[in-house]
C-alpha positions in Angstrom: 0.0 0.0 0.0 1.4 3.4 -1.0 1.0 6.4 1.2 -0.6 9.0 -1.1 0.5 12.6 -1.1 0.4 15.5 -3.7 3.8 14.4 -5.1 2.8 10.8 -6.0 -1.0 11.1 -6.7 -0.5 11.4 -10.4 1.6 8.2 -10.5 -1.1 6.3 -8.7 -3.8 7.7 -10.9 -1.8 6.6 -14.0 -2.0 2.9 -13.0 -4.4 0.8 -15.0 -6.3 -0.1 -11.8 -6.1 1.7 -8.4 -7.9 1.9 -5.1 -7.7 5.0 -3.0 -8.5 4.5 0.7 -9.4 7.8 2.4 -9.1 7.5 6.2 -7.9 9.2 9.4 -6.2 7.9 12.6 -9.1 9.0 14.8 -11.7 7.1 12.7 -13.0 3.9 14.3 -14.7 2.6 11.1 -11.5 3.3 9.2 -9.6 1.1 11.6 -12.2 -1.6 11.1 -11.9 -1.5 7.3 -8.1 -1.2 7.2 -7.3 -5.0 7.6 -9.7 -5.8 4.7 -8.1 -3.2 2.4 -4.6 -4.5 3.4 -5.6 -8.1 2.6 -7.0 -7.0 -0.8 -3.8 -5.1 -1.5 -1.8 -8.3 -0.9 -4.2 -10.4 -3.0 -4.1 -8.0 -5.9 -0.4 -7.0 -5.7 1.0 -6.4 -9.1 -2.5 -6.0 -10.6 -4.1 -3.2 -8.7 -2.3 -0.2 -7.0 -3.6 0.6 -3.6 -3.1 4.0 -2.1 -3.7 5.2 1.4 -4.8 8.9 1.9 -4.8 10.3 5.4 -7.4 13.1 5.1 -5.8 15.0 7.9 -2.4 15.0 6.2 -3.7 15.4 2.7 -6.6 17.8 3.0 -6.3 19.1 -0.6 -6.6 15.6 -2.1 -9.6 14.9 0.2 -11.3 18.1 -1.0 -10.5 17.4 -4.6 -12.2 14.0 -4.3 -15.2 15.5 -2.4 -14.6 13.4 0.7 -17.1 14.2 3.4 -17.4 10.8 5.1 -14.7 8.3 5.9 -13.8 5.6 5.3 -14.3 6.1 1.6 -12.8 4.0 -1.2 -12.4 5.2 -4.7 -11.8 2.6 -7.4 -10.0 4.1 -10.4 -9.7 2.5 -13.9 -7.0 4.3 -15.9 -7.4 7.4 -13.7 -11.2 7.6 -14.0 -13.5 6.9 -11.1 -15.0 3.5 -11.7 -16.8 3.1 -8.4 -16.9 4.4 -4.9 -17.9 3.0 -1.5 -18.5 4.8 1.8 -18.3 3.2 5.2 -17.3 -0.3 6.2 -18.0 -2.8 3.5 -17.4 -6.6 3.5 -14.4 -7.9 1.7 -16.6 -9.9 -0.7 -18.3 -6.7 -1.9 -15.0 -4.8 -2.4 -13.5 -7.8 -4.2 -16.5 -7.9 -6.5 -16.0 -4.3 -7.4 -12.3 -4.9 -8.1 -13.0 -7.9 -10.3 -15.7 -6.0 -12.2 -13.3 -3.0 -12.6 -10.6 -5.3 -14.1 -12.9 -6.8 -16.8 
């Protein structure tokens, strides 16, 4: 998982497939979702780029993506938003979105 900042966001967006995880250290639901996202990052290593965006550290990126609730996951296909989830979601749902995105 790559820690996203303004310097490397373009690189992540240029990947064929990417997932951006918007979170904060104080967010309980974010901590609940984190192990699921990390497991998916391991499962799809080399196929999907996973980026972690701390909304407190990267406020501009959060504003640019209109983040108002966390955790939020953005699924990007060639830099374009393919799908988005808000809140804690089961691994099976997130995996289905990734598989659909990669078709």
